N, C-alpha and C positions, 0 to 999 in steps of 0.2 A: 487688701487694697483701704489706704485712707479715705476721710472722710472728703476732703480735698477734689481724690481723684472719682468719688463715687460722686460729688456734683459737678463735678467738668465732663463726667461722661453723662449723665442724665440730661446734663441741656446741651451736650451736644449730639445727641441718639435724638434730640424732641427736634431741634434744628434740622439736623441731617435728613432725618425721616418727613418732615414738612416740605423742606425744601424737594427730597424727591418724588414725593405725591403732585406737588404743586408743579414741577413740570413735566412730569409723567399727563398730568390732566391736560397741562396747556399744548405738550406735543399730540395728542388724541384729539384733541376739538379742533385744531388747527389744519392736523392730515382730513378729519371728518368730514370739513370744510371745502377744503382742497378736492376730495375723491367721493363730493356724495354725490356728483352725479354719475358720475362711473356704475356704483352702486344703483342708482334709478335707471339709467337705460337697459344697464345686466338684468332688472326685475328682479334684483335678489331681496331676499324675505329678511325680515329682522334678523333672524338668528344667526343667517349667514354673516350680517354687519357685526353684530355681537361676539361673531365666533373671531373675526378677522383681527378686531381689536384686541380682542382676549389674547389672541396670536401672537401680537405687533408687542406687547405690552414689556415681555421681557428684553425684546432689543435697544425699545426706547428705556427700561431700565440698565441696561446693560452700559448705555452711552452716557445719560445722568448721574449716573453713581460717581463719577470723579466732581462733576460738576457741583451736587449736594453735599460732597464731603468739605469741599472748599469754599461754599455758600454756609454752610456748618461752621465750619472751624473759623469763616471770617465774626460772623454775627456771635460767636458767643465768647470769642475774644474783645472784641469790641462793644458787648455787655460789660463785660466784666471790667473793660477800662471806664467806661461811663458811669460805672458805679462804684468806682474806686476801688472795687476788689482787688482787680490784678495789681495797686500800689502796694494795698494794705499787704498782700502777698510778696513783693519783692522786698519792704520793708522791714520783713519777719524772716526775711535770709532765703524765701523762694526764687530760685534763680526761672527765667525763662523757659532754658532745658529741662527743670524739673515740671513747669505747669506742659511743657511741648509732650512729654513723655504718655498721659492719657491718650490723646488724641494720635499719638504716631500706634498705640496699641488698639487701640478701637478702630484705626484706616489700617493697620494690617490684617483686624481678624475680617472686614468688609474686604480688603481686596483678595481673599481665601475663599468669603462665601462668594464671591466676584468669579474668580477661576471654576467654582464647579459649574457657576450659573451659565458663563461664556461656552464652556467645553460639552454640558449639558444639557440644559435646558432651554437657551439659546436656540442652539439646532435644530432641538423638536420642535419647538413655536416655530420657526421660521420655516422648518417643511410644510408645515401645517397653511402659515399665511401664502407662500408659495403656490401652494396646491388650491389654494382658496382665488388666487389672481392669475392662476392659467384657467381653470375649469371656469370660474364665474366670472370674472372681469376679461377673461381672453388677454391676460396685459403679461408680456414675459415672452420667451422664442424657445417656447418648448419643443419645437419643432426641429428647430435648428440645431437643439439639444440632445437632439437622438438619432441626427444624421452624423454620417464618415467616424464610427465609431470602431477605433481601433484597440486591442488588449490582448495579452500574450497570455495561453493557457498552457502553465507549464510551461518546461527549461526549453523546449522545442516546438513549439505550435505556435502561431501565429494565426487571429480571427480579424478578417475585417468585415466590417457589418455598416452598409449605406444609407440604410435607415431602419429604426426601429419602434415598431407598433408596439407600446404598452399593454394597450386594449384587446386584441388578438390574439397577445404573444405570439408574433410573425418578425422574423428579421429578412427584408430585401437583398436581393446582390451579396450572395454572401460568400467569401473566400475566407479558405482555409490554408494552411500552410504550414507542414512539415519537414522539420530541416533535420538529418545525420546527428547521431548523438554524438560523433566525434569531432564533427566540426558547422556550426552552425550557420555557415556563408554554403552551405552546401545543401541546396532543394528536393528532397528525395519524393513529396510526394503532396499533391494540390486540389483540392475541390472546390469547384465553383457550382451556384448555383441560383437561381431567380430567386429561390423564396427558402426560407427554413421556419417550420412550425416547432413550438413546444407543444409537445404530448405530455398533459398533464398526469395520464396514468393509461396504461396500456397491459392489453389483458394474454398473461403466458399460459402456460399450461397448468402452471401450478396456480393461476389466479393470481399473483401477486401484482399489483402496480407499478411497475419501473417507469416513471419520467424521465424525458429526454427530446432531446434533438430530432427533427429530422429534415434531411436534403431535400427537395422534391425537382426534378427536370433537371438534375445538374449532368454534370463530368467530372470523370476522377482521372487524372493523368500523376502517372506512375513515371519517375525520373531513374535510368538505371546506367551508367556506362555509356553516356550522350545519347541513349534514346530515349526517347518517348513514348507511352503505352497508355490510350485514350481507352477511354470504356461510358458510356451514358448509361444513366439509371432514372427511374420513374420515382422512388422514395430509395431514401441512404440512412439508416439509421446511424449517427454518428458516436461511437464511442469514446470513451476521454476525454468527453468535454464538461467539466463536471458545474460549468456557469448556468447559472438560471436567469430565468427574466427578473428575477427581483434582484439579482447580482447587477445586469444590466442596470437597471435602473437606478440601482446604487451608486454607479460608477457616474454616472450622469449627473449627479447631485451635485449642486455649488457647494465649495466649503462652508459657505455660510447654514449648508444643511445638514453638514457631517458633526459627529462628536467628537474628540480628542481621539478616540482610536481609529475610527473608520477614516478619518482624514491621512492617520498615519498609514495606514495600512494602503488607502488609493496611492500616496504617493510612492511607498516603497514599490505597488505593481508599477507604479509609471515608471519608477528608475528603472526595474528589471526590463521593461516594456524600451528602454533607450530614449524617453520621452524627458525635456527639460522640465525640472520639476523646482524650480527657483522661486516661483511665482506660488507655487502649494506651501513649499515651506515657508513663505512668509507669512502665510495667513496662516500656517501652522503656530508657529512662533510670536505671533502675534496673538492668538488666543492666550497664550501666559502671559506675555507681557501689558496687555492694555491693563487687564484688573487691577496692576500693581500702581496704576495714574494715582490711586486714591492718596496712598502714602507720599506722593509727592506734590500734590494740591497744598495736603495738610505742612509741607515746609514751605508754602504760599501765604498760605493763610495766616496762619498764627501770628511769624513776624510782621506781617502786615498792618495786619488790626492791632498788633500791638505798638505801633511805632504815630499808626495815626488811628486813634481812640475817638474821634467825634467822625470819622467818614461818615456814615449816617448807613441807611437800612440802600436806597439808591445805587450811591457808589461799590458797596458790597457786592451787590447785585450783578451793578454794568465790570467789576475786578472778574469776577466768579467767570461771568460768560469770556470776555475778552483774552483769558490766560486760558483756559479750556479752550476757546476757537482756533488761537494760535498754536494750542496742545497737539490738537485734532488735525490740523493745518498741514503742522510737522511731519506727523506721523503719515500720511496720508502721502507725501510729495515724499520720505523716505521710503515709503513700499514701494511705488513705483519706479526707484530708482532699483530696489532689490527684485522689482518685477522682472528686468531685464538684465539678471546674474550680475549686474556689476559690482555689485556689493556682496558680501557674506549675510545670507538669509537671515541668519539667529541676529549680527549686526544689525542688519535693517530694522530690524521688527523692533529690538531695543533701543536704539539709537535716539529716539525722542523720550524715550524716560530715562538715558544715562544724561543727556543734556540739562534735561530739565530739573533731576535731580542736582546736576552739580550748580546748576541756576540756584536752587531751591537750600542746598547750604549757605550759598554764600550770600544769597537774602537773608539766612539766618545768624550768618556768623557778625551781619554790617548792621543790628537789629541790637540796639542798646539792650542788656541784659537784665 
């Protein structure tokens, strides 16, 4: 790496980190002032409040990283222009494309780090944050998220649950339907019960714990040659039901709480069950597309600041906020279109990046090199 590259990278990283920390503090302070009454009303101890905002920080960092990259590129190029350093570089034969290269390299590194942040760190932090909101602040819709649960267990069994209580590990109003191997439209057996209990460990003759589900006070119907045979039971152990309470909880999580692998597995399960997965596919691809907004922001910041060397700090901050707001607004609008299944989910997730990338390249070409 040449001296020029090291100089630009050092300046850029200092400005980027300063902007990111500043946005993080502003975001936390504004949110804390807005929701302080909620914590007071819930009698939440200071440790819970601190844990909440520590868990909130990765999400803020994810959202503010493109803004900080744009702000950093504007400040660095603006400072170089104000000090006539950019003019000296151009006079010595260094083009604006050459000056842009270290910005792009750092932006790509930030984007790849953001992919990991967005795919693994943020979901874990969000899960902790949502848990505090549900249990301490009574915020969110936890009850409805555990009602009317449907999932496919293997290739020929469908399970529906009216409500699942994660504290007692009890499912209410359960229906289990088994279909024929040769034809999934032919129902061969059905279990119905008002309650299904999870037994964490049951003793056998060999004293080996066998966890599993037990239907309580239900009925079993068997269908054969157009006739129905019904039998009633007080308790019935359900075989070949591999789901655990943790699996049911996992299926009810929001996409923001799922890591890449979990969300991909969830989408595949929903697709096998015949569900429309357009919304979840958009969220999945967005986890990969959004981190690369940092690269696009560099293509806006560097040429703009080089063409307007005396814009100043206030204008640079305003431009950073405006461009990022427009980008986020456009991304949200395109996601809504993708949620309806009108546009391919992959294209929807990357549409904002493609359009703003084209605009950034045009912006770069128009600037004097």
